[in-house]
C-alpha positions as MATLAB code, in Angstrom:
seq = 'XXXXXXXXXXXXXXXXXXXXXXXXXXXXXXXXXXXXXXXXXXXXXXXXXXXXXXXXXXXXXXXXXXXXXXXXXXXXXXXXXXXXXXXX';
ca = [
      12.308   -4.200   26.388;
       9.461   -1.715   27.054;
       5.879   -2.011   26.857;
       3.921    0.976   26.622;
       1.033    2.475   28.260;
      -1.868    3.112   25.707;
      -4.053    4.366   28.650;
      -4.191    8.574   28.078;
      -2.928   10.779   30.737;
      -4.889   12.768   32.852;
      -4.517   16.212   30.870;
      -6.077   15.132   27.909;
      -8.712   13.168   29.505;
      -9.163   16.485   31.456;
      -9.696   18.525   28.274;
     -12.441   16.291   26.661;
     -14.294   16.390   30.500;
     -14.340   20.090   30.172;
     -14.433   21.271   26.732;
     -15.660   17.671   24.656;
     -13.836   15.398   22.144;
     -12.361   16.509   18.801;
     -13.141   13.503   16.913;
     -11.419   13.503   13.608;
     -11.852   10.546   10.827;
      -9.212    8.025   10.720;
     -10.347    5.636    8.187;
     -13.013    6.058    5.899;
     -14.803    2.266    5.459;
     -17.559    3.205    2.693;
     -19.337    6.121    2.007;
     -21.213    6.322    4.866;
     -18.999    4.579    7.419;
     -16.232    5.890    9.390;
     -14.198    5.621   11.916;
     -12.883    8.771   14.142;
     -10.419    9.117   16.616;
     -10.217   11.793   19.483;
      -6.826   13.731   19.228;
      -6.425   14.113   22.693;
      -7.864   11.248   24.509;
      -7.582    8.676   21.147;
     -10.949    7.745   22.135;
     -11.887    5.579   19.088;
     -15.900    5.544   17.590;
     -17.454    4.218   14.209;
     -20.496    4.633   12.833;
     -23.314    1.837   13.365;
     -26.125    0.438   11.196;
     -28.586    3.666   12.564;
     -25.751    6.136   11.185;
     -24.860    7.163   15.073;
     -21.536    6.756   16.950;
     -20.724    3.835   18.848;
     -17.195    2.728   20.578;
     -14.945    1.200   18.073;
     -15.010   -2.427   19.767;
     -12.896   -5.415   18.162;
     -16.301   -6.697   17.323;
     -16.640   -3.261   14.913;
     -13.450   -3.455   13.624;
     -14.240   -7.035   12.145;
     -17.309   -6.154   10.908;
     -15.105   -2.910    8.967;
     -12.841   -4.349    7.869;
     -15.305   -6.734    5.875;
     -17.582   -4.033    4.821;
     -14.224   -2.308    3.650;
     -13.422   -5.270    1.535;
     -16.484   -6.099   -0.301;
     -16.827   -1.706   -0.725;
     -13.339   -1.826   -2.726;
     -14.122   -4.977   -4.492;
     -17.462   -3.567   -5.698;
     -15.735   -0.181   -6.480;
     -13.013   -1.910   -9.042;
     -15.513   -4.009  -10.326;
     -17.549   -1.309  -11.372;
     -14.248    0.894  -12.819;
     -13.743   -2.670  -14.890;
     -17.222   -2.240  -16.466;
     -17.142    1.333  -17.097;
     -13.989    1.023  -18.702;
     -15.360   -2.050  -21.037;
     -18.160   -0.438  -21.817;
     -16.289    2.551  -22.978;
     -14.247    0.762  -25.264;
     -17.481   -1.404  -26.935;
];
């Protein structure tokens, strides 16, 4: 069984050092919280409570998962209320 090395190679790291990271949104947690990944070196960031970008650590992954669950539940509940109010 082979194990894969997830560390970026030297060329993408060098590209990001010279030209900067090219972050793309990989996950929309809520309207304001998103997760980003650099398409070259695979560095992951997220937004914190102040709106700045910070490193995506396991702690923040867990926080984002809980936020996403709460956000999804609230959106579903508001959709149900809107449907019920339109019927009556």
